[in-house]
DSSP file (Angstrom, degrees, kcal/mol; ACC not computed):
  #  RESIDUE AA STRUCTURE BP1 BP2  ACC     N-H-->O    O-->H-N    N-H-->O    O-->H-N    TCO  KAPPA ALPHA  PHI   PSI    X-CA   Y-CA   Z-CA
    1    1 A K              0   0    0      0, 0.0     3,-0.3     0, 0.0     4,-0.2   0.000 360.0 360.0 360.0 -21.6  -88.9   42.6   52.6
    2    2 A D     >  +     0   0    0      1,-0.2     4,-2.8     2,-0.1     5,-0.3   0.224 360.0 111.9-100.5  16.0  -86.2   42.6   49.9
    3    3 A K  H  > S+     0   0    0      1,-0.2     4,-2.2     2,-0.2     5,-0.2   0.878  78.4  44.8 -55.4 -43.8  -88.3   41.1   47.2
    4    4 A S  H  > S+     0   0    0     -3,-0.3     4,-2.3     2,-0.2    -1,-0.2   0.863 114.5  49.8 -73.8 -33.9  -88.6   44.1   45.0
    5    5 A E  H  > S+     0   0    0      2,-0.2     4,-2.1     1,-0.2    -2,-0.2   0.878 112.0  48.4 -70.1 -37.7  -84.8   44.9   45.3
    6    6 A I  H  X S+     0   0    0     -4,-2.8     4,-2.9     2,-0.2     5,-0.2   0.938 112.3  48.4 -65.3 -46.3  -83.9   41.3   44.5
    7    7 A S  H  X S+     0   0    0     -4,-2.2     4,-2.5    -5,-0.3     5,-0.2   0.927 112.3  48.7 -59.0 -44.2  -86.2   41.3   41.5
    8    8 A K  H  X S+     0   0    0     -4,-2.3     4,-1.3     1,-0.2    -1,-0.2   0.914 113.1  48.1 -64.0 -41.1  -84.8   44.6   40.2
    9    9 A D  H  X S+     0   0    0     -4,-2.1     4,-2.1     2,-0.2     5,-0.4   0.899 113.3  47.5 -65.8 -42.0  -81.2   43.3   40.7
   10   10 A F  H  X>S+     0   0    0     -4,-2.9     5,-2.5     1,-0.2     4,-2.0   0.926 115.9  42.0 -69.0 -43.1  -81.9   40.1   38.9
   11   11 A F  H  <5S+     0   0    0     -4,-2.5     6,-0.2    -5,-0.2    -1,-0.2   0.681 119.4  44.4 -83.9 -14.9  -83.7   41.6   35.9
   12   12 A Q  H  <5S+     0   0    0     -4,-1.3    -1,-0.2    -5,-0.2    -2,-0.2   0.745 129.6  20.6 -95.0 -29.2  -81.3   44.5   35.5
   13   13 A N  H  <5S+     0   0    0     -4,-2.1    -3,-0.2    -5,-0.2    -2,-0.2   0.649 133.0  24.6-116.4 -16.9  -78.0   42.5   36.0
   14   14 A V  T  <5S+     0   0    0     -4,-2.0     2,-1.7    -5,-0.4    -3,-0.2   0.796 116.4  48.5-114.2 -60.8  -78.7   38.8   35.2
   15   15 A F  S   <S+     0   0    0     -5,-2.5     2,-0.4    15,-0.1    -1,-0.2  -0.525  73.3 172.9 -89.3  71.5  -81.6   38.4   33.0
   16   16 A V        -     0   0    0     -2,-1.7     2,-0.3    -3,-0.2     3,-0.3  -0.684  13.2-158.5 -87.6 127.0  -80.8   40.8   30.3
   17   17 A L        +     0   0    0     -2,-0.4     3,-0.1    -6,-0.2    48,-0.1  -0.755  62.3   8.1-105.9 148.9  -83.1   40.9   27.3
   18   18 A E  S    S+     0   0    0     -2,-0.3     2,-0.5    47,-0.2    -1,-0.2   0.786  83.8 126.1  57.3  34.1  -82.5   42.2   23.8
   19   19 A D    >   -     0   0    0     -3,-0.3     3,-1.6     1,-0.1    -1,-0.2  -0.950  42.1-166.3-119.6 108.2  -78.8   42.9   24.1
   20   20 A Q  T 3  S+     0   0    0     -2,-0.5    -1,-0.1     1,-0.3    -2,-0.1   0.701  87.9  58.8 -73.8 -18.0  -76.9   41.2   21.4
   21   21 A N  T 3  S+     0   0    0     -3,-0.1     2,-0.8     2,-0.1    -1,-0.3   0.455  81.2 102.2 -87.9   1.4  -73.6   41.8   23.2
   22   22 A Y    <   -     0   0    0     -3,-1.6     2,-0.2     4,-0.1    -3,-0.1  -0.752  58.4-168.8 -89.5 111.0  -74.8   39.9   26.3
   23   23 A T     >  -     0   0    0     -2,-0.8     4,-2.7     1,-0.1     5,-0.2  -0.550  36.4-111.4-102.5 165.2  -73.2   36.4   26.3
   24   24 A R  H  > S+     0   0    0      2,-0.2     4,-3.2     1,-0.2     5,-0.3   0.912 119.4  54.1 -58.0 -44.2  -73.8   33.2   28.3
   25   25 A K  H  > S+     0   0    0      1,-0.2     4,-2.2     2,-0.2    -1,-0.2   0.924 111.5  44.1 -59.7 -46.8  -70.4   33.7   30.0
   26   26 A K  H  > S+     0   0    0      2,-0.2     4,-2.8     1,-0.2    -1,-0.2   0.902 113.8  51.2 -61.5 -42.8  -71.3   37.3   31.1
   27   27 A A  H  X S+     0   0    0     -4,-2.7     4,-2.2     1,-0.2    -2,-0.2   0.920 111.0  47.6 -63.8 -43.4  -74.8   36.0   32.1
   28   28 A E  H  X S+     0   0    0     -4,-3.2     4,-2.7     2,-0.2    -1,-0.2   0.888 111.8  49.7 -68.6 -37.8  -73.3   33.2   34.2
   29   29 A E  H  X S+     0   0    0     -4,-2.2     4,-2.4    -5,-0.3    -2,-0.2   0.955 112.7  47.7 -64.6 -46.0  -70.7   35.6   35.9
   30   30 A N  H  X S+     0   0    0     -4,-2.8     4,-2.2     2,-0.2    -2,-0.2   0.872 110.6  52.4 -61.6 -35.8  -73.6   38.1   36.7
   31   31 A L  H  X S+     0   0    0     -4,-2.2     4,-3.2     2,-0.2     5,-0.3   0.952 109.5  49.1 -62.9 -51.6  -75.7   35.2   38.1
   32   32 A E  H  X S+     0   0    0     -4,-2.7     4,-2.6     1,-0.2    -2,-0.2   0.894 111.1  49.3 -55.5 -40.6  -72.8   34.2   40.3
   33   33 A T  H  X S+     0   0    0     -4,-2.4     4,-2.2     2,-0.2    -1,-0.2   0.887 111.3  50.0 -61.8 -42.5  -72.4   37.7   41.5
   34   34 A F  H  X S+     0   0    0     -4,-2.2     4,-2.4     2,-0.2     5,-0.3   0.901 111.5  47.8 -63.3 -43.8  -76.1   37.9   42.2
   35   35 A V  H  X S+     0   0    0     -4,-3.2     4,-2.5     1,-0.2    -2,-0.2   0.925 112.2  49.7 -72.9 -39.0  -76.1   34.6   44.2
   36   36 A D  H  < S+     0   0    0     -4,-2.6     4,-0.4    -5,-0.3    -1,-0.2   0.911 113.6  46.5 -63.4 -37.1  -73.1   35.6   46.2
   37   37 A K  H  < S+     0   0    0     -4,-2.2     3,-0.5    -5,-0.2     4,-0.4   0.938 121.7  33.4 -67.6 -46.5  -74.6   38.9   47.1
   38   38 A W  H >X S+     0   0    0     -4,-2.4     4,-3.2     1,-0.2     3,-0.5   0.695 104.6  69.4 -90.1 -18.3  -78.0   37.7   48.0
   39   39 A S  T 3< S+     0   0    0     -4,-2.5    -1,-0.2    -5,-0.3    -2,-0.1   0.683  89.2  67.4 -73.0 -13.5  -77.1   34.4   49.6
   40   40 A K  T 34 S+     0   0    0     -3,-0.5    -1,-0.2    -4,-0.4    -2,-0.2   0.883 115.8  26.6 -67.8 -37.1  -75.5   36.2   52.5
   41   41 A I  T <4 S+     0   0    0     -3,-0.5    -2,-0.2    -4,-0.4    -1,-0.1   0.839 138.8  28.1 -91.6 -40.2  -78.9   37.4   53.5
   42   42 A Y    ><  -     0   0    0     -4,-3.2     3,-1.9     1,-0.1     4,-0.3  -0.794  65.2-177.0-127.1  85.3  -80.9   34.5   52.0
   43   43 A P  T >> S+     0   0    0      0, 0.0     3,-0.8     0, 0.0     4,-0.6   0.717  77.2  70.5 -57.6 -25.2  -78.8   31.3   51.9
   44   44 A S  H >> S+     0   0    0      1,-0.2     4,-1.7     2,-0.2     3,-0.5   0.763  81.4  76.5 -70.0 -21.6  -81.6   29.3   50.1
   45   45 A I  H <> S+     0   0    0     -3,-1.9     4,-2.1     1,-0.2     3,-0.4   0.918  90.5  54.4 -47.8 -47.7  -81.0   31.4   46.9
   46   46 A R  H <4 S+     0   0    0     -3,-0.8    -1,-0.2    -4,-0.3    -2,-0.2   0.843 107.3  50.6 -61.2 -33.8  -77.9   29.3   46.3
   47   47 A D  H << S+     0   0    0     -4,-0.6    -1,-0.2    -3,-0.5    -2,-0.2   0.821 110.9  49.3 -70.9 -30.2  -79.9   26.1   46.5
   48   48 A K  H  < S+     0   0    0     -4,-1.7     2,-1.1    -3,-0.4    -2,-0.2   0.846 105.2  57.7 -81.3 -32.9  -82.5   27.4   44.0
   49   49 A L  S  < S-     0   0    0     -4,-2.1     2,-0.3    -5,-0.2    -1,-0.2  -0.728  78.5-169.8-101.5  87.6  -80.0   28.6   41.3
   50   50 A I    >   -     0   0    0     -2,-1.1     3,-1.6    -3,-0.2     4,-0.3  -0.569  24.5-137.1 -83.9 136.7  -78.1   25.5   40.5
   51   51 A K  G >  S+     0   0    0     -2,-0.3     3,-1.5     1,-0.3     4,-0.3   0.856 103.1  60.8 -57.0 -37.0  -75.0   25.6   38.3
   52   52 A E  G 3  S+     0   0    0      1,-0.3     3,-0.3     2,-0.1    -1,-0.3   0.658 102.8  52.7 -68.8 -13.7  -76.0   22.6   36.3
   53   53 A H  G X> S+     0   0    0     -3,-1.6     4,-2.0     1,-0.2     3,-1.1   0.413  75.1 102.0-100.1   1.4  -79.2   24.4   35.2
   54   54 A Y  H <> S+     0   0    0     -3,-1.5     4,-2.0    -4,-0.3    -1,-0.2   0.822  75.9  60.6 -54.0 -34.4  -77.4   27.5   33.9
   55   55 A D  H 34 S+     0   0    0     -3,-0.3    -1,-0.3    -4,-0.3    -2,-0.1   0.858 107.6  45.3 -59.1 -39.5  -77.8   26.2   30.3
   56   56 A Y  H X4 S+     0   0    0     -3,-1.1     3,-1.0     1,-0.2     4,-0.3   0.883 109.8  53.8 -73.0 -41.2  -81.5   26.2   30.8
   57   57 A Y  H 3< S+     0   0    0     -4,-2.0     3,-0.3     1,-0.2    -2,-0.2   0.852 117.4  35.7 -63.2 -34.1  -81.6   29.7   32.4
   58   58 A F  T >< S+     0   0    0     -4,-2.0     3,-1.8    -5,-0.2    -1,-0.2   0.106  78.5 114.7-110.7  23.6  -79.8   31.3   29.6
   59   59 A A  G X   +     0   0    0     -3,-1.0     3,-2.3     1,-0.3     4,-0.2   0.841  68.6  68.7 -61.5 -32.5  -81.1   29.3   26.6
   60   60 A Y  G >  S+     0   0    0      1,-0.3     3,-1.2    -3,-0.3    -1,-0.3   0.708  85.4  68.9 -60.6 -18.9  -82.7   32.4   25.2
   61   61 A L  G <  S+     0   0    0     -3,-1.8    -1,-0.3     1,-0.2    -2,-0.2   0.618  84.3  71.7 -76.5 -12.1  -79.2   33.8   24.5
   62   62 A D  G <  S+     0   0    0     -3,-2.3    -1,-0.2    -4,-0.2    -2,-0.2   0.569  94.3  69.6 -75.0  -7.6  -78.8   31.2   21.7
   63   63 A Y  S <  S-     0   0    0     -3,-1.2     5,-0.1    -4,-0.2    67,-0.0  -0.691 102.3 -78.1-108.9 162.2  -81.4   33.2   19.7
   64   64 A P    >   -     0   0    0      0, 0.0     3,-1.8     0, 0.0     4,-0.2  -0.272  40.7-121.0 -59.2 141.5  -81.3   36.5   18.0
   65   65 A A  G >  S+     0   0    0      1,-0.3     3,-1.7     2,-0.2     4,-0.4   0.808 106.9  70.4 -50.8 -34.5  -81.7   39.5   20.5
   66   66 A K  G 3  S+     0   0    0      1,-0.3    -1,-0.3     2,-0.1     3,-0.2   0.766 106.0  36.1 -65.9 -21.7  -84.7   40.7   18.6
   67   67 A I  G <> S+     0   0    0     -3,-1.8     4,-2.0     1,-0.1    -1,-0.3   0.258  83.0 105.2-112.8  12.7  -86.9   37.8   19.8
   68   68 A H  H <> S+     0   0    0     -3,-1.7     4,-2.3     1,-0.2    -2,-0.1   0.915  83.4  48.9 -60.1 -41.5  -85.4   37.4   23.4
   69   69 A R  H  > S+     0   0    0     -4,-0.4     4,-1.4     1,-0.2    -1,-0.2   0.816 109.0  51.9 -69.0 -30.4  -88.6   39.0   24.9
   70   70 A M  H  4 S+     0   0    0      1,-0.2    -1,-0.2     2,-0.2    -2,-0.2   0.865 112.1  46.3 -73.7 -31.5  -90.9   36.8   22.9
   71   71 A I  H  < S+     0   0    0     -4,-2.0    -2,-0.2     1,-0.2    -1,-0.2   0.896 108.2  58.0 -68.8 -39.6  -89.0   33.7   24.1
   72   72 A Y  H  < S+     0   0    0     -4,-2.3     2,-0.4    -5,-0.2    -2,-0.2   0.840 112.8  35.1 -57.0 -38.4  -89.1   35.1   27.7
   73   73 A T     <  -     0   0    0     -4,-1.4     3,-0.2    -5,-0.1     4,-0.1  -0.912  51.0-164.4-125.4 145.2  -92.9   35.3   27.9
   74   74 A T    >>  +     0   0    0     -2,-0.4     4,-2.7     1,-0.1     3,-0.6   0.322  66.7 105.8-100.6   3.1  -95.8   33.3   26.6
   75   75 A N  H 3> S+     0   0    0      1,-0.2     4,-2.6     2,-0.2     5,-0.2   0.881  78.3  50.2 -49.4 -40.6  -98.3   36.1   27.3
   76   76 A W  H 3> S+     0   0    0      2,-0.2     4,-1.8     1,-0.2    -1,-0.2   0.857 112.4  47.2 -72.6 -30.0  -98.6   37.0   23.7
   77   77 A V  H <> S+     0   0    0     -3,-0.6     4,-2.6     2,-0.2    -1,-0.2   0.931 113.2  49.4 -72.8 -45.6  -99.3   33.3   22.6
   78   78 A E  H  X S+     0   0    0     -4,-2.7     4,-1.9     1,-0.2    -2,-0.2   0.912 112.5  46.4 -60.0 -43.8 -101.8   32.9   25.5
   79   79 A R  H  X S+     0   0    0     -4,-2.6     4,-2.2    -5,-0.2    -1,-0.2   0.921 112.0  51.8 -68.4 -40.6 -103.7   36.1   24.5
   80   80 A L  H  X S+     0   0    0     -4,-1.8     4,-2.0    -5,-0.2    -2,-0.2   0.897 109.5  49.3 -58.8 -42.6 -103.6   35.1   20.8
   81   81 A N  H  X S+     0   0    0     -4,-2.6     4,-2.4     2,-0.2    -1,-0.2   0.889 109.9  52.1 -67.3 -38.5 -105.1   31.7   21.7
   82   82 A K  H  X S+     0   0    0     -4,-1.9     4,-2.3     2,-0.2    -2,-0.2   0.911 109.6  48.8 -57.8 -46.2 -107.8   33.5   23.8
   83   83 A V  H  X S+     0   0    0     -4,-2.2     4,-2.3     1,-0.2    -1,-0.2   0.875 110.3  51.6 -66.7 -39.7 -108.7   35.7   20.8
   84   84 A I  H  X S+     0   0    0     -4,-2.0     4,-2.4     2,-0.2    -1,-0.2   0.906 111.1  47.1 -64.0 -43.9 -108.9   32.7   18.5
   85   85 A R  H  X S+     0   0    0     -4,-2.4     4,-2.1     1,-0.2    -2,-0.2   0.893 111.3  51.2 -68.9 -34.9 -111.2   30.8   20.8
   86   86 A K  H  X S+     0   0    0     -4,-2.3     4,-2.1     2,-0.2    -2,-0.2   0.909 111.0  48.9 -63.7 -42.6 -113.4   33.8   21.3
   87   87 A T  H  X S+     0   0    0     -4,-2.3     4,-1.1     1,-0.2    -2,-0.2   0.881 113.4  45.7 -64.2 -40.5 -113.7   34.3   17.5
   88   88 A E  H  X S+     0   0    0     -4,-2.4     4,-1.1     1,-0.2    -1,-0.2   0.862 111.2  52.5 -70.4 -34.7 -114.5   30.7   16.9
   89   89 A K  H  < S+     0   0    0     -4,-2.1     3,-0.3     1,-0.2    -2,-0.2   0.888 104.6  55.5 -70.2 -40.4 -117.1   30.6   19.7
   90   90 A V  H  < S+     0   0    0     -4,-2.1    -1,-0.2     1,-0.2    -2,-0.2   0.864 109.1  47.5 -59.6 -37.5 -119.0   33.6   18.4
   91   91 A R  H  < S-     0   0    0     -4,-1.1     2,-2.6    -5,-0.2    -1,-0.2   0.722  86.8-166.4 -74.7 -24.9 -119.4   32.0   15.1
   92   92 A N     <  +     0   0    0     -4,-1.1     2,-0.3    -3,-0.3    -1,-0.1  -0.224  60.8  20.9  67.5 -48.1 -120.6   28.8   16.6
   93   93 A S        -     0   0    0     -2,-2.6     3,-0.0    -3,-0.1    -4,-0.0  -0.996  61.3-152.1-150.4 155.0 -120.3   26.7   13.5
   94   94 A F        -     0   0    0     -2,-0.3     4,-0.0     1,-0.1    -2,-0.0  -0.941  22.6-131.7-125.7 144.4 -118.6   26.7   10.1
   95   95 A P  S    S-     0   0    0      0, 0.0    -1,-0.1     0, 0.0     3,-0.0   0.774  90.1  -7.9 -66.7 -24.6 -119.6   25.1    6.8
   96   96 A N  S >> S-     0   0    0      1,-0.1     4,-1.3    -3,-0.0     3,-0.6  -0.975  74.3-100.3-161.6 163.2 -116.2   23.5    6.4
   97   97 A P  H 3> S+     0   0    0      0, 0.0     4,-2.4     0, 0.0     5,-0.2   0.838 117.5  60.3 -59.2 -33.9 -112.7   23.5    7.9
   98   98 A D  H 3> S+     0   0    0      1,-0.2     4,-2.8     2,-0.2     5,-0.1   0.865 101.4  52.8 -61.3 -37.4 -111.4   25.9    5.3
   99   99 A S  H <> S+     0   0    0     -3,-0.6     4,-1.8     2,-0.2    -1,-0.2   0.841 109.2  49.9 -68.3 -33.2 -113.9   28.6    6.3
  100  100 A A  H  X S+     0   0    0     -4,-1.3     4,-2.3     2,-0.2     5,-0.2   0.920 111.9  48.4 -68.9 -43.8 -112.8   28.4    9.9
  101  101 A L  H  X S+     0   0    0     -4,-2.4     4,-2.7     1,-0.2    -2,-0.2   0.918 110.5  50.9 -59.9 -44.9 -109.2   28.6    8.8
  102  102 A N  H  X S+     0   0    0     -4,-2.8     4,-2.2     1,-0.2    -1,-0.2   0.880 111.2  47.2 -62.2 -38.3 -109.9   31.6    6.6
  103  103 A L  H  X S+     0   0    0     -4,-1.8     4,-2.2     2,-0.2    -1,-0.2   0.891 113.8  47.0 -70.4 -38.0 -111.7   33.4    9.3
  104  104 A I  H  X S+     0   0    0     -4,-2.3     4,-2.7     2,-0.2    -2,-0.2   0.908 112.2  50.5 -70.6 -40.1 -109.0   32.8   12.0
  105  105 A C  H  X S+     0   0    0     -4,-2.7     4,-2.4    -5,-0.2    -2,-0.2   0.933 111.5  48.3 -62.4 -44.8 -106.2   33.8    9.5
  106  106 A A  H  X S+     0   0    0     -4,-2.2     4,-2.0    -5,-0.2    -2,-0.2   0.912 113.4  47.8 -57.9 -44.1 -108.0   37.0    8.7
  107  107 A M  H  X S+     0   0    0     -4,-2.2     4,-2.4     1,-0.2    -2,-0.2   0.894 109.7  53.2 -65.9 -41.1 -108.5   37.7   12.4
  108  108 A L  H  X S+     0   0    0     -4,-2.7     4,-2.7     2,-0.2    -2,-0.2   0.898 108.7  49.3 -59.9 -43.3 -104.8   36.9   13.2
  109  109 A M  H  X S+     0   0    0     -4,-2.4     4,-2.0     1,-0.2    -2,-0.2   0.926 115.1  43.7 -65.5 -42.0 -103.6   39.4   10.5
  110  110 A E  H  X S+     0   0    0     -4,-2.0     4,-2.2     2,-0.2     5,-0.3   0.856 114.5  49.6 -71.3 -34.0 -105.8   42.1   11.8
  111  111 A F  H  X>S+     0   0    0     -4,-2.4     4,-3.3     2,-0.2     5,-0.9   0.930 110.8  50.3 -67.9 -46.0 -105.0   41.3   15.5
  112  112 A E  I  <>S+     0   0    0     -4,-2.7     6,-1.4     1,-0.2     5,-1.1   0.923 112.8  46.3 -59.4 -45.5 -101.3   41.4   14.7
  113  113 A K  I  <5S+     0   0    0     -4,-2.0    -1,-0.2    -5,-0.2    -2,-0.2   0.920 122.8  33.3 -65.0 -45.5 -101.5   44.7   13.0
  114  114 A D  I  <5S+     0   0    0     -4,-2.2    -2,-0.2    -5,-0.2    -3,-0.2   0.882 130.2  24.9 -80.9 -37.6 -103.7   46.4   15.7
  115  115 A V  I  <5S+     0   0    0     -4,-3.3    -3,-0.2    -5,-0.3    -2,-0.1   0.934 127.2  28.8-100.0 -48.9 -102.5   44.8   18.9
  116  116 A Y  I   <S-     0   0    0     -5,-0.9    -3,-0.2    -4,-0.3    -4,-0.1   0.616  85.5-130.8 -92.2 -12.6  -99.0   43.5   18.7
  117  117 A R  S   <S-     0   0    0     -5,-1.1    -4,-0.2    -6,-0.3    -5,-0.1   0.947  77.5 -43.7  56.4  51.6  -97.4   45.8   16.2
  118  118 A Y  S  > S+     0   0    0     -6,-1.4     4,-0.6     3,-0.0    -1,-0.1   0.900  80.5 153.8  68.6  47.8  -96.0   42.8   14.2
  119  119 A P  T >4 S+     0   0    0      0, 0.0     3,-0.6     0, 0.0     4,-0.4   0.930  77.4  47.3 -72.7 -38.9  -94.6   40.5   16.8
  120  120 A V  G >4 S+     0   0    0      1,-0.3     3,-1.6     2,-0.2     4,-0.4   0.915 111.0  50.6 -67.5 -38.4  -95.0   37.4   14.6
  121  121 A T  G >> S+     0   0    0      1,-0.3     3,-0.8     2,-0.2     4,-0.7   0.636  92.3  78.6 -73.3  -8.4  -93.5   39.1   11.6
  122  122 A S  G << S+     0   0    0     -4,-0.6     4,-0.4    -3,-0.6     3,-0.4   0.758  86.9  60.8 -62.4 -25.1  -90.6   40.1   14.0
  123  123 A F  G X4 S+     0   0    0     -3,-1.6     3,-0.7    -4,-0.4     4,-0.4   0.765  91.2  67.7 -74.0 -26.9  -89.4   36.5   13.4
  124  124 A L  G X4 S+     0   0    0     -3,-0.8     3,-0.8    -4,-0.4     4,-0.3   0.856  92.6  57.6 -63.1 -33.1  -89.1   37.3    9.7
  125  125 A S  G 3< S+     0   0    0     -4,-0.7    -1,-0.2    -3,-0.4    -2,-0.2   0.764 118.3  33.6 -61.4 -28.4  -86.2   39.7   10.3
  126  126 A V  G <> S+     0   0    0     -3,-0.7     4,-2.3    -4,-0.4    -1,-0.2   0.264  83.3 114.3-115.9  12.0  -84.3   36.9   11.9
  127  127 A Q  H <> S+     0   0    0     -3,-0.8     4,-2.8    -4,-0.4     5,-0.2   0.862  75.3  53.2 -56.3 -42.8  -85.6   33.9    9.9
  128  128 A D  H  > S+     0   0    0     -4,-0.3     4,-2.3     1,-0.2    -1,-0.2   0.939 110.0  48.5 -61.2 -44.6  -82.2   33.0    8.4
  129  129 A K  H  > S+     0   0    0      1,-0.2     4,-2.3     2,-0.2    -2,-0.2   0.895 112.0  48.7 -59.0 -41.2  -80.6   32.9   11.8
  130  130 A L  H  X S+     0   0    0     -4,-2.3     4,-2.3     2,-0.2    -1,-0.2   0.895 110.2  51.9 -68.6 -38.8  -83.3   30.7   13.1
  131  131 A D  H  X S+     0   0    0     -4,-2.8     4,-1.9    -5,-0.2    -2,-0.2   0.891 109.2  50.2 -58.5 -40.3  -83.0   28.4   10.0
  132  132 A D  H  X S+     0   0    0     -4,-2.3     4,-2.2     2,-0.2    -2,-0.2   0.910 109.7  51.0 -64.8 -44.4  -79.3   28.1   10.7
  133  133 A L  H  <>S+     0   0    0     -4,-2.3     5,-2.2     1,-0.2     4,-0.5   0.915 109.6  50.2 -59.9 -43.2  -80.0   27.2   14.3
  134  134 A L  H ><5S+     0   0    0     -4,-2.3     3,-1.0     1,-0.2    -1,-0.2   0.887 110.3  49.8 -65.9 -38.7  -82.4   24.6   13.2
  135  135 A K  H 3<5S+     0   0    0     -4,-1.9    -1,-0.2     1,-0.2    -2,-0.2   0.884 107.5  55.3 -64.3 -38.2  -79.9   23.1   10.8
  136  136 A D  T 3<5S-     0   0    0     -4,-2.2    -1,-0.2    -5,-0.1    -2,-0.2   0.569 119.2-111.5 -72.0  -8.0  -77.4   23.1   13.5
  137  137 A G  T < 5       0   0    0     -3,-1.0    -3,-0.2    -4,-0.5    -2,-0.1   0.682 360.0 360.0  87.4  17.1  -79.6   21.0   15.7
  138  138 A L      <       0   0    0     -5,-2.2    -4,-0.2   -76,-0.1    -5,-0.1   0.513 360.0 360.0 -75.3 360.0  -80.5   23.6   18.4
């Protein structure tokens, strides 16, 4: 009966996206508060949200705030894969691999412009930060 209220509380207070001032420490504190609050009514919540897994829960905070939402969901990747498969299936065959690649690249550029309003190029604005993370072994 409290599912919508729990969900709202979790996504407003614990799993905060695109806020560059939201730190792991704050996220862990908010999660502890959430667990304390809801485990009084639903004790199994404490068993589901294990302290040893907090690093996994908040891994998205290691990345720039601009791409938190992209990390959070794979919907945009799944939709993109579906469009690629559909494009390839309609053509049925290609004279060579380069022609298939050219068609898919052209389709992706058009798709990005029309549908996602530049989600992939959103990575470009944080590319230096991502490169630094890669060098640091993240």
